[in-house]
Every structure is written in C-alpha cells, then in structure tokens.
C-alpha positions as CSV (number, residue, x, y, z in Angstrom):
1,I,14.3,16.2,13.5
2,N,16.5,18.0,11.0
3,I,16.6,18.3,7.2
4,G,19.0,15.3,7.0
5,N,16.6,13.2,9.1
6,L,13.7,14.3,7.0
7,Q,15.7,13.3,3.6
8,K,16.5,10.0,4.9
9,N,12.9,9.5,5.9
10,D,11.8,10.5,2.4
11,I,13.9,7.9,0.9
12,K,12.7,5.2,3.1
13,M,9.3,6.4,2.6
14,N,9.7,6.0,-1.2
15,M,11.5,2.6,-1.2
16,S,10.0,0.3,-3.8
17,Y,7.4,-2.1,-2.6
18,N,7.7,-5.9,-3.1
19,V,4.5,-7.3,-4.2
20,N,5.4,-10.6,-2.5
21,M,5.0,-8.8,1.0
22,P,1.6,-8.1,2.3
23,I,0.2,-4.8,1.1
24,K,-0.2,-3.7,4.8
25,V,3.8,-3.3,4.4
26,L,3.5,-0.7,2.0
27,F,0.6,1.0,3.8
28,N,2.7,1.1,7.0
29,Q,5.9,2.5,5.3
30,I,3.9,5.4,3.9
31,K,2.2,6.0,7.3
32,D,5.4,5.8,9.2
33,G,6.9,8.1,7.0
34,M,4.2,10.5,7.3
35,D,4.3,10.4,11.1
36,Y,7.8,11.2,10.9
37,I,7.3,14.1,8.6
38,T,4.5,15.5,11.1
39,A,7.0,14.9,14.2
40,G,9.5,17.0,12.2
41,N,6.9,19.8,12.1
42,N,6.3,19.3,8.2
43,H,3.4,18.2,6.5
44,K,2.2,16.8,3.1
45,T,-1.2,17.2,1.6
46,S,-3.6,14.2,1.4
47,E,-3.0,14.2,-2.4
48,Q,0.6,13.8,-1.7
49,I,0.2,11.0,0.5
50,V,-2.0,9.3,-2.1
51,M,0.4,10.1,-5.0
52,T,3.2,8.5,-2.9
53,G,1.2,5.1,-2.8
54,Q,0.1,5.4,-6.4
55,Q,3.6,5.8,-7.4
56,L,5.0,3.0,-5.4
57,I,2.1,0.7,-6.7
58,T,2.8,1.8,-10.4
59,E,6.5,1.0,-10.1
60,T,5.8,-2.7,-9.3
61,G,4.3,-3.2,-12.9
62,M,1.6,-5.5,-11.3
63,F,-1.4,-3.3,-11.1
64,T,-1.6,-1.5,-14.6
65,D,-5.5,-2.1,-15.0
66,E,-6.1,-1.1,-11.4
67,I,-3.9,2.2,-11.7
68,K,-5.9,3.0,-14.8
69,D,-9.2,2.5,-12.8
70,W,-7.9,4.5,-9.9
71,K,-6.9,7.3,-12.1
72,R,-10.4,7.3,-13.6
73,L,-11.9,8.2,-10.1
74,S,-12.8,11.7,-9.4
75,A,-10.3,13.7,-7.3
76,A,-12.9,13.6,-4.5
77,D,-13.0,9.8,-4.5
78,R,-8.9,9.4,-4.7
79,T,-8.5,9.4,-1.0
80,W,-6.0,7.4,1.3
81,I,-8.8,5.3,2.7
82,Q,-10.2,4.3,-0.5
83,F,-6.5,3.8,-2.0
84,K,-5.9,1.3,0.9
85,V,-9.2,-0.5,0.2
86,D,-8.9,-0.6,-3.7
87,F,-5.3,-1.9,-3.4
88,T,-5.8,-4.2,-0.6
89,W,-8.4,-6.0,-3.1
90,A,-6.2,-5.6,-6.1
91,H,-3.5,-7.2,-4.1
92,Q,-5.5,-10.2,-2.7
93,E,-6.7,-10.7,-6.3
94,L,-3.0,-10.9,-7.6
95,R,-2.1,-13.2,-5.0
96,E,-5.2,-15.5,-5.7
97,N,-4.5,-15.3,-9.5
98,F,-0.9,-16.3,-8.7
99,L,-2.0,-19.3,-6.8
100,I,-4.6,-20.4,-9.4
101,G,-1.8,-20.1,-12.0
102,A,0.6,-21.9,-10.0
103,P,2.4,-25.4,-10.9
104,T,0.3,-28.4,-9.6
105,G,1.2,-29.2,-6.1
106,Y,1.7,-25.6,-4.9
107,T,-0.1,-24.6,-1.9
108,I,0.0,-21.2,-0.2
109,N,1.9,-21.4,3.2
110,A,-0.7,-21.6,5.9
111,T,1.1,-18.9,7.9
112,R,1.0,-16.5,5.0
113,E,-2.6,-17.2,4.5
114,A,-3.3,-16.5,8.1
115,E,-1.1,-13.2,7.7
116,L,-3.3,-12.2,4.8
117,T,-6.6,-12.8,6.7
118,E,-5.3,-10.9,9.6
119,A,-4.0,-8.2,7.3
120,M,-7.6,-7.7,5.7
121,A,-9.4,-7.6,9.2
122,N,-6.9,-5.2,10.5
123,L,-7.2,-2.9,7.4
124,A,-11.0,-3.0,7.8
125,T,-10.6,-1.9,11.5
126,S,-8.0,0.7,10.7
127,T,-10.0,2.2,7.7
128,A,-13.0,2.4,10.2
129,V,-10.9,4.3,12.5
130,D,-9.1,6.5,9.9
C-alpha cells in the first residue's frame, strides 16, 4: 500500500454520509478505512477515528442537538463504541420522527424496517465484541 492508495482511502473514508442510508453504512465506511490504514502500516488515534465520525455526522446537518450533547461528554466518554451507540439511537429517532411527520398513508418499506432491526442487533453484537 503506497501513499497514493492511502490518500484515495482517506477520500473514501471521509465521503459524505447520506442519512437516508442505515447508520451502519457510515460506521462500516470508517472501519473499512481504518482497516486499510492499519494494513498500510499507518495508524490513527482513537480520537481521530471518533473525530472522523463526528465530522461526517455534523456535515449532514441533521444531528445538531445530538452533536452538542456529544461534545459535552468528557473526553474519556467520547469513544468509538459510545459514538456508535449514541448515533445509532439518534439516527433511529430521526427515522421515527420522519415517519411520524410523513404524509398520511406513508408506510416504511418492510424491507427497510427489517434492515434497521437487523442493523441494531448487529451493532449490539459488534459493540459487545469491540
């Protein structure tokens, strides 16, 4: 893995997150990028990993209050695991609020609902492993 590959990986890892996608997409994007960096014999600190996620979430403009709450946590509490937990719930609330405010007759696609449920279960499992 050369410097050019690492630069391309950095661009990919920092691509904007689409809030219409499951939050696991963002988490995987960052994790995959970090795995590649490690394979290239480079490293980022835990704080840099969390800051990448925080920046991408902030750029969506959809989690303003949650970001404020996150920044109020002590540095010791702002871990990657806690970030995934907090923003999984924030994303779920965003989806629920969207559905509640949706036009009459709107229903969530059953497949998407199953994906969200599975993503939450997978996050709980992976968080326990991380």
